[in-house]
N, C-alpha and C positions, 0 to 999 in steps of 0.2 A: 734252224733255216738253212736248208740249203737251194740254193738258186742258180740255173743255168740260162744266160740270154745266150739267144740265139739268133741272127738276124733271119731276113722273111727270104732271103734267096741263099740260105746256107745249105749247103750239100752233106749230110750226115756220110763219113766213109769208114765207120765203124762203127760196132755195138760200144755203148757208153761202159766205161771200166766202173768196179763200183766206188761209192765216195771215198771212203780211205785211200784210194789209189790217185786222187783228184787231188788229195793232199789239205792243207789245212788253209791255205795262203789264198790270194787271187790268184787264177790257174785261166792262162788262156788255152781256148780248144781248138783254135782257128786264129790267121792272119796272115803277116809276113812281117820279117825283119827288115828295122830300117835302120839308115845310118841314122848316129844320134840329132845331126844337124838335120831336119828336113829336106832343106832344099838339096841335099845331096843324094837322095831320092833312096830307093830302097838297096840294101846288101845284093853285092856280085857272088862274092862267097858264101859258100853253105856255109852255119853255123856247126860246130860238131856237138852232138846232142845223142843222147843215151835211151832207149825206149823208155816209154817211162814219163816222170815227172824230172825237170829240169829247172834249176832256177837261173830266171832272164837275168843275165849279167847287163844291168843297166847303166855300166862303165863303160861299155865299148859300142849299144844298139838298143833300141828300143823295137815295140811290136806297134804296128799299124793295121790299118782296114780290120776293126775287130768283127770276125765271122761269128766266133761265140767265145766265151768265158762263165767261169764257175766262180761263186763266189759262197764259201762252207759255212758261215754264219753271218749274223745280223754285228756283229762286233766289227767285221772287214766293211761290213755295208756302213755302218753308221760311219766310220773315219773316212770314209769317201766322200761321202755325204756331206762332211761337217768342211772337208776341204773343199770341196766344190762352191760351198756356202760361204767360204771365205774368198773367194775369188772375186775380182771387181768384173774381170772380162772371161765371160765363156766359151770357149769352143769346142769345136767337136771332140768326145769324150776321147779318141783315140790319140790325139792330138794331148791331151791332158793328162793322159794315165801316167805318163813317164813319171809325174812328180808326185802321184797317188802318194800317202806316206804310209803303204802296207807292201811287204815284199811281194814278190811277183813271180811266178812259175810260169813254163807254158807244159803241155802234157805234147808228148812227141811220140809219133806221127800225129799230127793233128788230126783231131777225129772230126772236125767240118772244115770244108773249102766252099768258096763262093763257088754256086752253079755257075755250069756257061751259058751263055746267051747273053741279051743286048743289056746292058745297066739301065734302068729306071731313072738313074741321076746323071751319067756322063752317057751320050750317045757316041761318044767316039772310042770309049774304053773298050782295050782289048787286052790287056793283061790281068791274069788272075791268080790267085796264092794256090800253091801247091800244098801238099802235108808233109812238106819239108819248110814251111812257113818264110818260101822264096817267093818271088811275083816273077812270075813268066807268062 
């Protein structure tokens, strides 16, 4: 099983690479880097990334606003679902994903960004993620 989950307002920025280029772990394909403490907001400094697959450093930052992500096989999905089932309180998936018991990568540059235009969730939203996983 290979699964790419894509938000309804996602805009593709390039062709999808071959499945082996997306790795064998949970992989972000769009979103933005955030500080570990959510109240500190998005990262202001660009994260150094090489083209292609990069490991997410969960000790320094997290990923938010999942525009798209890749789940390569059912074992990863099962571990995530088991973790979610163990929680007493469920929150938005991007707030919980930092604690998923699976390795996490991101593909750089992002393959999807949030399409421009008004948000259906927040009327005053003006910032959108970029292919550098930054919020501007």
